[in-house]
Every structure is written in structure tokens, then in C-alpha cells.
N, C-alpha and C positions, 0 to 999 in steps of 0.2 A: 328403313331403304338403308343400304349399305354404303359407305365413303364411295366403293367404286361406282354406285348407280348415280352418286351425288356428282361426282367429277364428269360423269359420262353426259349428263344433263347441263354442265356448266362449262363444257370444253368448247364450245362457239364461242359465248360471248367473253370468255377469258381471253382466248386467242384474237378476237376482235379488239378488246382492250390492249392487248398486249402491242399489237401491230400498230393501232393509234398513238398508244402511249411513246413507243419506240420513233415512230414518224415526226412526232410533236418534239421528242427531245432533240433527235435530229435538226428539228429547223430552229429550237431555242439555241442551241450551242453552234449555229452557224456553220456546221461541218459543211452544207452546200449552198451557194448564194441563195437567198430566199425569191430572187425573180425566177430561178428555175425549180425551185423546191419550197412550194408555199405552204401555210401551216394548214392544219385540218380547217380550222374555223373557215379560212379565206377559200378551201374548197368545197366546201358544204355550202358557204355562200353563192359560189360561182354555179355550183350546181343546182341551187335552189331558183336561182335567177334564169337558167335554162329551162327549169321544169316550168315554169310560170309560162313562159311562152309555147309550150306544147309541142316544140319542134324535139326535143329528145325523146319524149313519149313516141312519137311517129319514127324516131329512128330505132329505138329501142325495139319495138315491135317487129319491124321490119327486118332487122340483123336476126331476133331470136327466132322469127319464123322460118327465115332462110337455113339458119343452122339445124331447127329441128326436122324440116323437111329434107335437108340432104341428109341428117342423121339416119331417118326412118329409110330414105332410099339406099344409104351405103347398108345399113343393118341387114335388109331385105336382100339385096344383091350378095352381099358377103355370106348370109346363110346358104341361098342358093349355090354358088361357086362351092362352097363346102360341101354342099350336098352331091353336087357333081364329081366332085374331087373322088368323095368317097365311094361312088358306083364306079369309077373309071378310072384306073391308075394311070393310063396316058395322060388323060384330061388332067389329073393331078399334077403330072411332072410339066405340063405346060403352063398351067395356072401359077404354079410357083414359080417357073421361071420368070413370067410376065411380073408378080409380086416382088422378086428379087430385084428385078429392073427399076422398077415404079414405085417403091414403097420408099427408098431414102430421097427420093426428090421433094424438096419443100413445096407449100403452096404456090409461093411467089414465082416460082418457075413456069408454073402451069398457067399462071395469067395471060401472059401475051400470047400465047397459042390458043388458048381460049377464045380470046379477042378476036383473033383472026379467023377461027373457024365459025363461031358462033354470035359474035357480035355482043353488044352490050346490053343485059338484060337476065331475065331468070335462068336460062338455059346456061348463061356462063357458070353463074353461083352454083346451079345444080352439078355441071360437069365437073369443077374443081372440088368442092364440097366431097363428092361422092369420088372422086379420083384418088383423093388423098385420104378419106376416112374408111373405105371397104376393107382394108386389110385387116384391121384388130379383129373384127367379126368374122371375116374370113380364116384366119390363121388359127384363132381359138374356136372355131367351130371345127376346122379339119383334127387339130388336137383333141376336142371333146370328144368326136365320134370315132377317132381311132383309140381311145382310151376305154370306151364301153368294155365291161370285163366278160370273160367267156361264159361265167356264171348266167348273167342275163341273158346274153345271146342264147345260149342251149337252152333255157327256161322257155325263151319265145318260141324257139322251135318245137319244144314239146307240145307247145299248146297250138301248133299248125298253121303259126305265121310264116309266109313267104320272106323272101327277101326285101320286098317293099315294105310288108308288113313290120319287120324288124327294123326297118328304118324309121317308119314315121310313129310307131307305138313302143320302141323300146330304144334305138340307139339316139334319135333326134331330141326327146324327153331327158334322157341322161345327160347329153352334152349342153341342153340351154345352160346351165349355172355357169360354165366356162364360156359360154357365147356371149352370156351378158356381162361379164368382166370385159370383154373385147368391147363392148356396145357402151360401156361406162368410159373406157379408154377413148373410144372413137368420138364421144360427146365433148372432149376438150379439144380433138383435132377439127372436128365440124366447126366450133367458134373459133378458132385459131384462122383455117381456112375463109370462112366469110369475113372476118374483118379483114385481111391482108386483100382480099378480092376487091373489097369496097375501098379500100384505101388505096390500091392502084389502079382500079377501073371501075368504080363504082359512081354514082351520082345520088348517093343516099344511103342511110345505116350510119350505125356509130361508127365504124370504120372511116366513111367519108367525112363525118364531124372531127374526127381525131385529127385526121391528116389536114382538114382545113386550119383548125385552131392551133394545132403544132405549129404551122408556117406563119399564124400570125402571134406565136409566142404568149398566147392566153393559157399559159399552163396551169392555172388552177382549173379551168376548165378540162383541159385535157385530162387531169387526174382524175377529176369526177368522171369523166366518160369512162376511163380507166377502171374506176370501181365499179362502176355500171356493168362493162364486160365481164368483170369477176362474179358479179350478182348474176349475169345471166348462165356463167358457166355451173354456179350452185343450182338453179334453177333446172338446167338440163340435167344435171345428175339426179335431182330430186326426181323427175319425172321417170328415168330410166330405172330408178330403185323402186317408185313405185309399181312400173309394169313387171318389174323384176320379181317383185312380190307376188303379183299375180299369176304370173308365169311358173314362177319355180318357189312356191312358197313350200312346199315340202322339204326343200334342200335347204331353205334357211330355217325353218322350226328343228331339222336336224342338227344342223351346225349348232342350233342354240341350245339345244339338249346336251350337248357335248362339253359345251363350255363350263 
């Protein structure tokens, strides 16, 4: 096994050690008051105490499922909008104008409107998450569908494919690697959206726990929950990568052969 292969396998533990070592160094040097920047050991103890009462497990599952469901809904809607845009230039311009207006708005700005419209509950989370997460899959889908080469399209026509056939059997499969790049980015946004929604209008979940414990100045527990949010992000990206390998394995193998 080459040095590059070893480095690839060890990069995650090395990054974890560097982050924890830097964190502990800042604590030891007293660069930030210990009241607001606890040690790694204090964070670990506080997190373990939260684990033993079971509340954090329930909050973790609730937040993760909300982010996952919102991500799936946003990915499906984004792909559908990309297909509509590819079929109709008029619809493409209209959807693009909407995305240009809504995409820069942060998730927190949508929460009050969602509360008035939908109340507190699953509908609120689904609305906010999908509204802010749909744009990366949509934009990448539009770009991927538009970038399919003339050779591929002409080959499909030679085999007698109609426009619908070209879309489903040539253009959409060819665009999926780029679509999944958008879905990976959307995974991060979905987690941000659900945490913000839980902090502002939630009654459960990790975001709600962070909000409560921050106001109680229980900083070690807050940091422990923040690391748990980071773990959720890694888990979501891992699931997206698994699905990506199943759907676009041909593209991954091709890229690996060229490396």
C-alpha cells in the first residue's frame, strides 16, 4: 500500500486529533475564559451525562429524521423542477427568477412566516427545510441536463428514442453525478435549516436543547450537542454517498480509473 493510500485512510483520525489538540491547547493557555470554553474532558463528561438520561438520543433521532426527510423531499422536488426547466424554456425562466429571489434568504427568515401559515409541527420543518434546500439539486440538475453532449443525444436518436426517451434514458442518467453534487451540498443546508427551526420554534430536537442549555450557560453541554450536530452532518453525507455509489457507480469507477 502506498503512502498516499495510508494518508487517505488516516486523514479522518488525524483531523480529529488536530481539532481536539488545538481545542485543548486554547483551553490550557487560557485564551478564552473556561466558563465559555470548557476542556475536551469537561465536554465529554457533560455529553456522557446527557447520554445516560436518554433525552439526547431522542433529540438526535428527531433532528436527524427531520433533516433526512427534508433532504429527500428537496432532492425529489429539485430534480422535478430541473426536468420541467429542461422541457420548457418559459418555465425555466420563471423557476430561475423564483430561485434567484428565495435562494439568498437564510432559513431563520422563513421560520416566523411558516409558524403563522402552518403552526408548530412537522409541516413547519418540512416547509422550511425544503424551501431552503431545494435549490442546489435544482441548479445542478439544470446544469447537468444542459451539458449532455450532442454525441450522446444523436446516438440516442439513432436508436429511435423520442424526446421523452432521451430525457429518461440519456440526459437524466448523464446528469445524475452533477445532481448528487448538489444533493451533498443540500445535506448540509438541511441540517442547518432544521437546527435553526428547532431553536426558534421547536419544542424538541437538538436545536431546542442547544437553545435551552445556552440560556442556562451550560456551555460544556452546548458544545457536546454541537459536536453531535457535526456527527449528524457526517452521517447524512455518508448516506448520500452510499446512494450516489448505487446510482452513479459507473461515473465513480470511471473517475477512479483516470486518477
